[in-house]
N, C-alpha and C positions, 0 to 999 in steps of 0.2 A: 162827765166821766167817760162816756162812750167814745168821744173823740180821742181822749187820752189812751184808751184801750186800742183804738185803731193805730195810733202811733206806736204803741208797744208791739202790736202785731206786725207792723211794717218793719220794725227793727229785727224781729225774729226772722222774717223773710230775707232781709239783707244778710243776716248771719248765715242762713242756709246757702245763699248764693256765694258767700265768701268761704264756704265750707268750714265755718267756725261755730263753736258752741257758745251761745249767748248766756254765759253763766250768770251775769247780772240780771237777766230776765226770768230765770227759772227759780220758782219757789222750792224750799225744801220739800221733798216728796213729789216733785213734778212727775207726772205720768202722761205719756203719749201713747195712744192706741189707735189702731185702724180697724174698723169693722170689716169682716170678711167681704171680699170683692172690692174693697178700697185698694189703694196702691200696694200696701203690704198688710198682712193680718197679724202682726206681732204687737206686743206691748213693750214699751221702753220706759225706763225710769231714770230720772236725774240727768246730769250732764253726760254721763257715760252712755245713757240711753239715747240722748240726742245724737251723739257721735255714731252709735250703731245704726240709728234711723237713717242718717245721711249716707252711711255706707250702703245699707240695704237699698236705698232709693237711687243713689247716683251710680252704683256699680254697673248697672245695665246700660249706662250711657257713656259715650265717648266724652273726653274732656270738652268743656264749654257748655254743658247742659245748664238750662236756666230754670230756677224755681220762681214762679210768678203768682202773685195775687191778682187773679183776673177780675174779681168783683167782690166788693164788700156787700153782702146781702143784708145783714142786720148787725147792730151793735147795741149793747145795753150796758148797764152799770157794771156787770161782771163777765161779759162775754163779747166775742166777735164771731160772726158766721161769715165765711168767705168761700168763694169758688177758687180753687187752687189748681196749679198746673206745673208740671215739669216737662220741658220740651228740649229735645236735642237729637243727636244721632246715636244709633245703637253702637255699643262698644265693639261688638263683633261684626255686625252686618254693615254698619255705616248708614243704614236706612233711617229716615226720620221716624222718631218715636215721640208720642205725646201721651202723658198720663194726666187725667183730670179727675178731680174729686171735690167734694164739699168738706169743709172743716169747721169745727167749733173749737175755739180756745177760750178757756175760762181764766179770769184774772182775780187776784185778791192782793191788795196792798202793793200794787205796781209790779206784781210778779205773775207769771203764768203758772197756774196750778195744775192744769189739765188741758190736753189737746186731743181731739178725737177726729179721725177722718171717716167720712161716710160716703157711700157710693152715689148718693143723690142729694140735691139741695133740700128736697122735702124732708128727708130723714134728719138732716142737720138742723133745719128749722124746728122740727118736732122736738129735738133734743133740748131746745131752750124754751119750749112751750109756745112756739109761733107756728103759723101756717101761712101759706101763700095766698 
């Protein structure tokens, strides 16, 4: 099951890069949140929330910014823990900008039910009961 969740996670990343909402991957009641000091500190719900998250995240970048899964840290029957990154040039300054954070996405029935961004990989692992 964990390999399947990694594939679902990859599809979500592809949707973010295409600036699309992966409606088929989001469970009813899907919630995305970022802990303070992660990339944003808002909570987002459902497909509209995904759209708002992309806007909040990518608005500081010029066109061409990339969302990347840098590393899959752990995967279980209902979660994927990954190091994530958005890199590009600032929309105003044109200078290189890179945001990095750790994220956990929980799955149920082939759908993402919750995603949380953490400032550190240790916090993300702790969220699923793991330690380095």
